[in-house]
C-alpha positions as CSV (number, residue, x, y, z in Angstrom):
1,X,12.7,-21.4,-5.5
2,X,10.4,-18.4,-5.4
3,X,12.4,-16.6,-8.2
4,X,12.0,-19.6,-10.6
5,X,8.3,-19.9,-9.6
6,X,7.5,-16.3,-10.2
7,X,9.5,-16.4,-13.6
8,X,7.6,-19.4,-14.9
9,X,4.3,-18.0,-13.7
10,X,4.9,-14.7,-15.6
11,X,5.5,-16.6,-18.8
12,X,2.2,-18.5,-18.4
13,X,0.4,-15.2,-17.4
14,X,1.8,-13.4,-20.6
15,X,0.5,-16.2,-22.8
16,X,-3.0,-16.2,-21.3
17,X,-3.5,-12.5,-20.6
18,X,-7.0,-13.3,-19.5
19,X,-9.1,-13.1,-16.4
20,X,-8.0,-16.6,-15.5
21,X,-4.5,-15.3,-15.7
22,X,-5.3,-12.5,-13.3
23,X,-6.8,-14.9,-10.9
24,X,-3.7,-16.9,-11.0
25,X,-1.6,-13.9,-10.6
26,X,-3.4,-12.9,-7.5
27,X,-2.9,-16.2,-5.9
28,X,0.8,-16.2,-6.5
29,X,1.2,-12.5,-5.6
30,X,-0.5,-13.4,-2.3
31,X,2.0,-16.1,-1.5
32,X,4.8,-13.7,-2.6
33,X,3.8,-11.0,-0.3
34,X,3.4,-13.4,2.7
35,X,6.9,-14.7,2.0
36,X,8.3,-11.2,1.6
37,X,7.0,-10.0,5.0
38,X,8.4,-12.9,6.9
39,X,11.8,-12.8,5.1
40,X,14.5,-12.5,7.7
41,X,16.8,-10.0,5.9
42,X,16.5,-6.7,4.0
43,X,18.3,-8.3,1.1
44,X,15.8,-11.1,0.8
45,X,12.9,-8.7,1.0
46,X,14.4,-6.5,-1.7
47,X,14.9,-9.5,-4.0
48,X,11.3,-10.8,-3.5
49,X,9.8,-7.3,-3.9
50,X,11.6,-6.7,-7.2
51,X,9.9,-10.0,-8.5
52,X,6.6,-8.9,-7.2
53,X,7.0,-5.6,-9.0
54,X,7.7,-7.2,-12.2
55,X,4.9,-9.7,-12.1
56,X,2.4,-7.0,-10.9
57,X,3.3,-4.7,-13.6
58,X,2.7,-7.3,-16.2
59,X,-0.6,-8.2,-14.9
60,X,-1.8,-4.6,-14.4
61,X,-1.5,-4.0,-18.2
62,X,-4.4,-6.3,-18.9
63,X,-7.6,-4.2,-19.6
64,X,-9.4,-6.7,-17.4
65,X,-7.2,-6.0,-14.5
66,X,-8.4,-2.6,-13.9
67,X,-11.8,-3.6,-12.5
68,X,-10.3,-6.7,-10.7
69,X,-10.2,-6.1,-6.9
70,X,-7.2,-8.2,-5.8
71,X,-9.1,-8.6,-2.5
72,X,-6.8,-11.2,-1.2
73,X,-3.8,-8.9,-1.3
74,X,-4.5,-7.4,2.1
75,X,-1.2,-5.8,2.7
76,X,-1.7,-3.3,-0.3
77,X,-3.8,-0.3,-0.6
78,X,-6.0,0.1,-3.6
79,X,-8.1,3.2,-4.5
80,X,-9.8,4.5,-7.5
81,X,-10.3,8.1,-8.6
82,X,-13.9,9.4,-8.4
83,X,-14.1,9.2,-12.4
84,X,-12.8,5.7,-12.3
85,X,-9.9,6.3,-14.7
86,X,-7.1,6.1,-12.2
87,X,-6.2,3.4,-9.7
88,X,-3.4,3.7,-7.2
89,X,-1.8,0.8,-5.7
90,X,0.6,1.1,-2.8
91,X,2.5,-0.9,-0.1
92,X,5.4,-0.3,2.2
93,X,8.3,-2.7,3.4
94,X,9.9,-2.0,6.7
95,X,13.6,-2.4,6.9
96,X,15.7,-3.8,10.0
97,X,16.7,-0.2,10.9
98,X,13.1,0.9,11.4
99,X,12.9,2.9,8.1
100,X,10.1,2.1,5.5
101,X,10.1,2.3,1.8
102,X,6.9,2.5,-0.2
103,X,6.1,0.9,-3.6
104,X,3.3,0.9,-6.0
105,X,1.7,1.7,-9.3
106,X,-0.5,4.2,-11.1
107,X,-2.9,2.2,-13.3
108,X,-5.0,4.1,-15.7
109,X,-7.7,3.1,-18.3
110,X,-9.8,5.3,-20.6
111,X,-11.6,2.6,-22.7
112,X,-12.5,-0.9,-21.4
113,X,-10.9,-2.8,-24.2
114,X,-7.6,-0.9,-24.3
115,X,-4.5,-2.0,-22.5
116,X,-4.0,-0.2,-19.3
117,X,-1.3,2.4,-18.8
118,X,0.8,1.4,-15.8
119,X,3.6,3.5,-14.1
120,X,5.8,2.0,-11.6
121,X,6.4,4.3,-8.5
122,X,9.8,4.6,-7.1
123,X,10.1,6.1,-3.7
124,X,12.9,8.8,-3.7
125,X,11.8,10.6,-0.6
126,X,15.2,10.2,1.1
127,X,16.7,12.1,-1.8
128,X,14.3,14.9,-2.6
129,X,15.3,18.4,-1.5
130,X,12.6,20.8,-0.9
131,X,9.7,18.4,-1.5
132,X,7.0,21.0,-0.6
133,X,8.0,23.1,-3.7
134,X,8.9,20.3,-6.2
135,X,7.1,18.7,-9.2
136,X,8.0,15.0,-9.1
137,X,7.4,12.0,-11.4
138,X,6.7,8.3,-10.9
139,X,10.5,7.4,-10.9
140,X,11.0,10.4,-8.4
141,X,8.2,9.9,-6.1
142,X,7.6,11.0,-2.5
143,X,6.4,7.6,-1.2
144,X,3.0,7.2,0.5
145,X,0.2,4.8,1.2
146,X,-2.7,6.6,-0.4
147,X,-6.2,6.3,1.3
148,X,-8.2,9.0,-0.6
149,X,-8.5,10.8,-3.9
150,X,-10.4,14.0,-4.4
151,X,-11.1,15.1,-7.9
152,X,-10.7,18.9,-8.6
153,X,-10.6,21.3,-11.5
154,X,-7.9,24.1,-11.6
155,X,-7.5,26.3,-14.6
156,X,-9.6,24.1,-16.8
157,X,-7.5,21.0,-15.8
158,X,-8.8,17.9,-14.2
159,X,-6.4,17.0,-11.2
160,X,-6.5,14.6,-8.3
161,X,-5.7,15.6,-4.7
162,X,-4.2,12.6,-2.9
163,X,-4.1,12.0,0.9
164,X,-1.6,9.4,2.1
165,X,0.2,8.0,5.1
166,X,4.1,7.7,5.1
167,X,5.3,5.3,7.9
168,X,8.7,7.0,7.7
169,X,10.8,5.5,10.6
170,X,10.7,4.4,14.2
171,X,10.9,8.0,15.3
172,X,8.2,9.7,13.3
173,X,5.3,9.2,10.9
174,X,4.0,11.5,8.2
175,X,0.8,12.3,6.4
176,X,0.9,13.8,2.9
177,X,-1.3,16.1,0.7
178,X,-0.3,15.9,-2.9
179,X,-1.6,16.5,-6.3
180,X,-1.6,14.1,-9.2
181,X,-1.9,15.2,-12.7
182,X,-2.6,12.4,-15.2
183,X,-4.4,12.0,-18.5
184,X,-4.7,10.0,-21.6
185,X,-1.9,11.9,-23.4
186,X,-0.1,13.0,-20.4
187,X,2.4,11.2,-18.2
188,X,1.6,11.4,-14.6
189,X,3.3,14.0,-12.3
190,X,3.1,14.9,-8.7
191,X,2.8,18.4,-7.2
192,X,1.0,21.6,-8.2
193,X,1.2,24.9,-6.4
194,X,-2.4,24.7,-5.1
195,X,-2.0,24.6,-1.4
196,X,-2.1,28.2,-0.1
197,X,-1.3,28.8,3.6
198,X,-0.2,31.9,5.4
199,X,3.5,30.8,4.9
200,X,3.3,30.5,1.2
201,X,2.1,28.5,-1.7
202,X,3.0,24.7,-1.8
203,X,3.1,21.9,-4.3
204,X,2.6,19.3,-1.5
205,X,2.3,19.4,2.2
206,X,4.0,17.0,4.6
207,X,2.9,16.6,8.2
208,X,5.4,15.0,10.5
209,X,4.4,13.7,14.0
210,X,5.1,11.2,16.7
211,X,4.7,7.5,15.9
212,X,2.8,7.0,19.1
213,X,-0.3,9.0,18.1
214,X,-2.7,9.1,15.2
215,X,-3.1,12.3,13.2
216,X,-6.4,12.8,11.4
217,X,-6.1,14.0,7.9
218,X,-9.2,13.4,5.7
219,X,-11.7,14.9,3.3
220,X,-15.2,15.4,4.7
221,X,-17.7,15.5,1.8
222,X,-20.5,17.0,3.9
223,X,-18.2,20.0,4.8
224,X,-16.5,20.0,1.5
225,X,-13.2,20.4,3.3
226,X,-10.0,18.5,4.1
227,X,-10.0,18.4,7.9
228,X,-6.7,17.9,9.8
229,X,-5.6,17.8,13.4
230,X,-3.4,20.8,14.4
231,X,0.1,19.5,15.4
232,X,2.1,21.1,18.2
233,X,5.2,20.0,20.2
234,X,4.2,18.4,23.5
235,X,6.5,20.9,25.2
236,X,7.5,24.4,23.9
237,X,11.3,23.4,24.2
238,X,10.7,20.7,21.7
239,X,9.6,23.1,18.9
240,X,10.9,21.8,15.5
241,X,11.6,18.2,16.8
242,X,8.7,16.5,15.0
243,X,9.1,13.1,16.8
244,X,7.5,14.9,19.8
245,X,4.5,16.6,17.9
246,X,1.0,15.5,18.5
247,X,-2.6,16.8,18.0
248,X,-3.3,19.7,20.4
249,X,-7.1,19.4,20.3
250,X,-7.7,22.0,17.5
251,X,-8.4,21.5,13.9
252,X,-7.4,23.2,10.7
253,X,-8.9,22.7,7.2
254,X,-8.5,23.3,3.6
255,X,-11.4,24.4,1.3
256,X,-11.1,24.2,-2.4
257,X,-12.0,27.7,-3.8
258,X,-11.2,29.3,-7.2
259,X,-8.8,26.6,-8.1
260,X,-6.7,26.3,-5.0
261,X,-6.9,24.7,-1.6
262,X,-7.2,27.5,0.8
263,X,-5.9,26.9,4.4
264,X,-8.3,27.5,7.2
265,X,-6.7,27.6,10.6
266,X,-8.6,26.8,13.9
267,X,-11.9,25.8,12.4
268,X,-15.0,24.7,14.4
269,X,-15.8,21.0,13.6
270,X,-18.9,20.2,15.2
271,X,-19.7,16.9,13.5
272,X,-16.6,15.6,11.7
């Protein structure tokens, strides 16, 4: 029933391609998401999510959709880049085994009357080897729910630093620092060798920790730094077993200098 409904709606939307079509899309996507998250099986969730992806992708191509807030879709994250040329839309679906898969889109627009460029994000985090030293693309994406974008320039290029959350599974959560490269004549890519620590130079950073705690990872504009909790095992014998990692009360940071994010350990954060 839902499949036929979404199929019929998509045909109507494609004919209208107007703001009224976007409003109708939001109404139906809201119902679809509510149905998805109450679906009793993984197979039903997957089927509904495929239909949501197809409908959402069609809607997002409308130039009017770029500024449309989709406020009633409360289960998805929506953030814009500071230059208002990129929007990231992400959500996650939990499976019965406790694992989570992320989904979403990159939506970009450079002129108001032009169609939006839309890229579907496909979470391949379970298949990616050496993620901290890999360049990825939308079809091979380390899935995350993004909640901040920091615009930077490195070697004359405009880039976007992404901060996100990965629910991962019932044993651990993850927070992500990544770099998005995207432009008018450039397909998006993820990962740049811009995170410099004592251990090396990384394309992205992944912090894994116990699902029972909250790790702070955020950009502080007043300090012009990314601030993060330093994670340690709750007991020395648990070193390397990240399901037992938690903040130890100290803070680290990253400051953007000379085109790189430079790691600063054990910083003094008086007023975070």
